[in-house]
C-alpha positions in Angstrom: 0.0 0.0 -0.1 1.1 3.5 -1.0 2.2 5.5 2.1 -0.1 8.8 1.3 0.6 11.6 3.9 -1.6 14.5 2.7 -4.8 13.8 1.0 -7.6 16.0 -1.0 -11.0 14.3 -1.7 -13.6 16.4 -3.9 -17.1 15.5 -3.8 -16.6 14.6 -0.6 -20.1 15.9 0.6 -21.7 13.6 -2.5 -22.8 9.9 -2.7 -19.8 8.2 -3.6 -17.8 10.3 -1.4 -19.7 9.8 1.6 -18.7 5.9 1.5 -15.2 6.3 0.3 -14.0 8.9 3.1 -14.4 6.2 5.9 -12.4 3.9 4.0 -9.4 6.6 3.2 -10.0 7.5 6.9 -9.3 3.8 7.8 -6.3 3.0 5.2 -4.8 6.4 6.1 -5.3 7.3 9.3 -2.2 9.4 10.1 -2.8 11.2 6.9 -3.6 15.0 6.9 -7.2 14.9 5.1 -9.1 17.6 3.5 -12.6 17.1 1.8 -13.7 19.7 -0.7 -17.6 20.0 -0.7 -20.0 22.5 -2.0 -22.5 23.9 0.4 -25.5 22.8 -1.3 -24.0 19.1 -1.3 -27.2 16.6 -0.5 -25.1 14.5 1.5 -23.8 16.0 4.9 -19.9 16.2 4.8 -19.6 16.9 8.4 -15.3 16.3 9.4 -14.9 12.9 10.9 -11.5 10.9 11.9 -9.4 13.1 11.3 -10.9 15.0 7.9 -11.3 18.7 7.6 -13.8 20.3 5.6 -13.0 23.0 2.7 -15.9 24.5 1.4 -15.1 25.5 -2.1 -15.7 25.5 -5.6 -14.0 24.2 -8.3 -14.8 26.5 -10.7 -13.3 29.0 -8.2 -9.6 28.9 -9.6 -8.0 31.2 -6.7 -9.9 29.1 -4.3 -8.8 25.8 -5.3 -5.1 27.4 -5.9 -5.1 28.7 -2.1 -6.4 25.0 -0.8 -4.1 23.2 -3.1 -1.0 25.4 -2.1 -1.9 24.9 1.7 -2.3 21.3 1.4 0.2 20.1 -1.4 -1.7 16.6 -1.5 0.3 13.6 -2.5 -2.9 12.0 -2.9 -6.1 13.7 -4.9 -9.3 11.5 -4.8 -11.7 13.7 -7.7 -15.1 12.7 -7.3 -16.8 16.4 -7.7 -18.6 17.1 -11.1 -22.0 17.0 -12.9 -23.3 13.2 -12.1 -26.3 12.9 -13.6 -26.7 11.8 -17.6 -30.5 12.9 -17.3 -29.7 16.5 -15.9 -26.8 16.8 -18.4 -29.1 16.4 -21.1 -30.8 19.9 -20.5 -27.9 21.3 -18.8 -25.1 21.2 -21.2 -23.1 24.6 -20.3 -23.5 23.4 -16.3 -22.3 19.9 -17.4 -19.1 21.1 -19.2 -18.2 23.9 -16.5 -18.4 21.3 -13.8 -16.7 18.4 -15.1 -14.1 19.9 -17.5 -13.6 23.3 -16.1 -13.4 22.1 -12.7 -11.2 19.0 -13.6 -8.7 21.8 -15.6 -8.7 24.1 -12.4 -7.6 21.4 -10.1 -4.9 19.9 -12.5 -3.5 23.2 -12.7 -3.3 24.2 -9.1 -1.7 20.6 -8.6 0.9 21.0 -11.3 2.0 24.2 -9.8 2.1 22.9 -5.9 2.5 19.4 -6.0 3.7 18.0 -9.6 4.4 14.6 -8.3 0.8 14.1 -7.0 -1.4 10.5 -7.4 -5.0 11.5 -8.5 -7.9 9.3 -9.1 -10.3 10.8 -10.8 -14.0 8.9 -11.2 -14.5 9.3 -15.2 -17.4 7.0 -16.1 -18.4 4.1 -18.9 -20.3 6.9 -20.9 -16.9 8.0 -22.1 -17.3 4.7 -24.7 -20.7 5.9 -26.2 -21.4 4.2 -29.5 -18.7 1.5 -28.8 -20.8 -0.2 -26.5 -22.6 -1.3 -29.6 -20.0 -3.6 -30.3 -20.2 -5.6 -27.1 -18.7 -5.0 -23.7 -16.0 -2.5 -23.7 -12.1 -2.8 -22.3 -10.1 0.0 -21.7 -8.7 0.2 -25.4 -11.8 0.7 -26.8 -12.5 3.9 -29.0 -14.1 6.9 -27.0 -17.3 7.5 -28.7 -19.4 9.5 -26.4 -22.8 10.2 -27.4 -23.9 13.4 -25.0 -22.7 16.1 -23.1 -22.2 14.0 -19.9 -20.1 11.5 -21.8 -18.3 14.3 -23.7 -17.5 16.2 -20.9 -15.9 13.3 -19.0 -13.6 12.4 -22.0 -12.2 15.8 -22.3 -11.7 15.8 -18.5 -9.9 12.7 -18.7 -7.3 14.6 -21.4 -7.1 17.8 -19.3 -6.1 15.8 -16.3 -3.4 13.7 -18.2 -2.4 16.9 -19.9 -2.1 19.7 -17.3 -0.9 17.6 -14.3 2.9 17.3 -13.6 4.6 15.1 -15.8 5.8 13.4 -12.7 2.6 12.8 -11.4 0.1 9.6 -11.6 -3.0 9.7 -13.2 -5.8 7.0 -12.3 -8.9 7.2 -14.3 -11.9 4.8 -13.1 -14.4 4.1 -15.7 -17.6 2.7 -13.5 -20.6 1.4 -14.6 -23.9 2.4 -13.1 -23.8 1.9 -9.1 -26.4 2.8 -6.7 -27.4 2.4 -3.0 -28.4 4.2 0.1 -28.0 7.9 0.1 -28.4 8.4 -3.6 -30.7 10.7 -4.9 -34.1 9.7 -6.1 -34.6 12.6 -8.6 -31.8 11.7 -11.1 -31.2 7.8 -10.2 -33.3 5.3 -11.6 -32.9 2.4 -9.0 -33.2 5.1 -5.7 -36.3 6.5 -7.8 -38.0 3.1 -8.0 -37.1 2.3 -4.4 -38.1 5.7 -2.9 -41.6 5.2 -4.8 -42.2 1.7 -3.5 -41.2 3.1 -0.1 -44.0 5.8 -0.2 -46.5 3.2 -1.5 -45.6 1.0 1.4 -46.1 3.9 4.0 -49.5 4.9 2.4 -48.2 8.3 1.0 -48.6 7.5 -2.4 -51.0 5.4 -4.7 -49.9 1.9 -5.8 -48.4 3.3 -9.4 -44.6 3.3 -10.1 -43.7 5.8 -12.9 -41.1 4.1 -14.9 -39.1 5.0 -17.9 -38.0 2.2 -20.9 -37.3 -1.1 -19.0 -36.0 -2.9 -21.5 -32.6 -0.8 -21.7 -29.9 -3.4 -20.5 -27.1 -1.9 -17.8 -24.5 -3.3 -15.4 -25.3 -2.2 -12.1 -22.6 -2.3 -8.8 -23.2 -1.7 -5.4 -22.0 1.5 -4.6 -19.7 -0.7 -1.7 -18.0 -2.2 -4.3 -17.4 0.8 -6.7 -15.5 2.5 -3.4 -13.4 -0.8 -2.6 -12.4 -0.4 -6.4 -11.2 3.1 -5.9 -9.4 1.9 -2.9 -7.8 -1.2 -4.9 -6.3 1.2 -7.3 -5.2 4.1 -4.7 -3.6 1.1 -2.6 -1.8 -0.4 -5.9 -0.9 3.2 -7.4 2.7 2.5 -7.1 2.6 -0.7 -9.0 0.7 0.9 -12.1 2.5 0.1 -15.2 2.2 4.0 -16.7 1.7 7.3 -15.9 -2.0 7.5 -16.9 -4.0 4.2 -16.0 -7.6 3.8 -17.2 -9.7 1.1 -15.6 -13.4 -0.1 -15.9 -15.1 -0.7 -12.6 -18.0 -3.2 -13.7 -19.6 -6.6 -13.0 -19.5 -7.8 -16.3 -22.9 -8.9 -15.9 -25.7 -6.6 -17.3 -29.6 -7.0 -17.0 -32.4 -5.3 -18.3 -34.0 -2.3 -16.2 -37.0 -4.4 -15.6 -34.8 -7.1 -13.9 -33.7 -4.4 -11.2 -37.4 -3.7 -10.6 -38.5 -7.4 -10.2 -35.9 -7.6 -7.3 -37.7 -4.4 -5.5 -41.1 -5.8 -6.5 -39.6 -9.3 -4.6 -38.9 -7.2 -1.5 -41.7 -4.9 -1.4 -44.6 -5.3 0.9 -47.2 -3.8 -1.2 -48.4 -4.4 -4.6 -48.3 -1.9 -7.2 -48.6 -1.5 -11.2 -46.2 0.2 -13.3 -46.9 3.8 -15.8 -44.6 4.8 -18.6 -43.8 8.5 -18.5 -42.7 10.1 -21.8 -40.5 12.5 -20.0 -38.8 9.7 -18.3 -37.8 8.0 -21.9 -34.1 9.3 -23.2 -33.7 10.2 -26.9 -33.0 7.0 -28.7 -29.9 8.3 -30.5 -28.2 8.5 -27.1 -29.9 5.7 -25.4 -27.7 2.5 -25.9 -29.7 -0.7 -25.9 -27.0 -2.6 -23.8 -24.2 -0.9 -21.6 -21.5 -3.6 -20.3 -17.8 -3.4 -19.9 -14.9 -5.6 -18.8 -13.2 -5.2 -15.5 -10.4 -7.6 -16.1 -7.6 -5.0 -16.2 -8.9 -4.1 -12.5 -9.2 -7.6 -11.2 -5.8 -8.5 -12.7 -3.7 -5.4 -11.4 -5.8 -5.2 -8.1 -7.2 -8.1 -7.0 -10.7 -6.0 -6.5 -13.7 -8.7 -6.5 -17.5 -7.6 -6.3 -18.7 -8.6 -2.9 -22.0 -7.5 -3.0 -24.6 -9.1 -4.9 -27.8 -7.1 -7.0 -29.9 -8.4 -4.3 -28.0 -7.0 -1.4 -27.9 -3.8 -3.5 -31.9 -3.4 -3.7 -32.4 -4.9 -0.1 -30.2 -2.3 1.1 -31.3 0.5 -0.9 -35.1 -0.1 -0.4 -34.4 -0.3 3.4 -33.3 3.1 3.3 -36.1 5.0 1.6 -38.4 3.1 4.1 -36.6 4.8 6.9 -36.8 8.1 4.8 -40.0 7.3 4.7 -40.5 6.4 8.7 -38.3 10.0 9.6 -41.3 11.6 7.5 -44.1 10.0 9.9 
């Protein structure tokens, strides 16, 4: 395991960050740790386990410069950015600013103040875009993104590779869809399903589930497996063969969205019907029928293994939204 002494986590107040921060604390208890989070982040980011909380916006270059120059991190985990493909469809400018400009500002500050840093960037399997039509994508598949979200992630990958110092190490994670407790129900399909079902069970909503296209086939990981993959990449950073290393984070076992809904239905305490809503359907030009990636490289180089089943993920998700409903009562 690499012996990092100063760690900066961006997006620490977000969904994935709330799972990753405790693992970083456990792995590097004596390191100086700073968590960068926006004031409006949905998940609370109270300092814990030696973390200090730095409120800042990656679009504010002078503020990021000050934070980086003070901490001089030798490990940066960059999770911050626009995380929702659906949101990106109607907010292209915001998406590009968050995903590209924020990454550029961070890379530029790091290049000036800590040019030998290791940075893990949470990109996305969406960078493959049309290449996913050819079957499960490896890291060598052409990057052919189809929307603002995927294109901005490709651009951010390039900006980080070019702007970070030549002695830096860049770890690019390209995860498939992932879900779990605390994920927003407004923008993410499985959380939306679970939140609606929990509201039905509590009697707060009628037994009618609003859905989009259930035939699209997707690979979903439990968020706990995604952050364990990130930790495996970080722990093995010193052994990486290249300055820039890309890794798919995937189970390799995609299923139709309806399959995941069936799993939630089995866990549910109430019967319900589904209704397809037009506003939940994405344009066919960008909605790939099957999204699947090959994570062989990650498993071989780091030893990472998926530990949580689809049923584990769905149960924890529904139980979380039941707890939210109970708190509302």
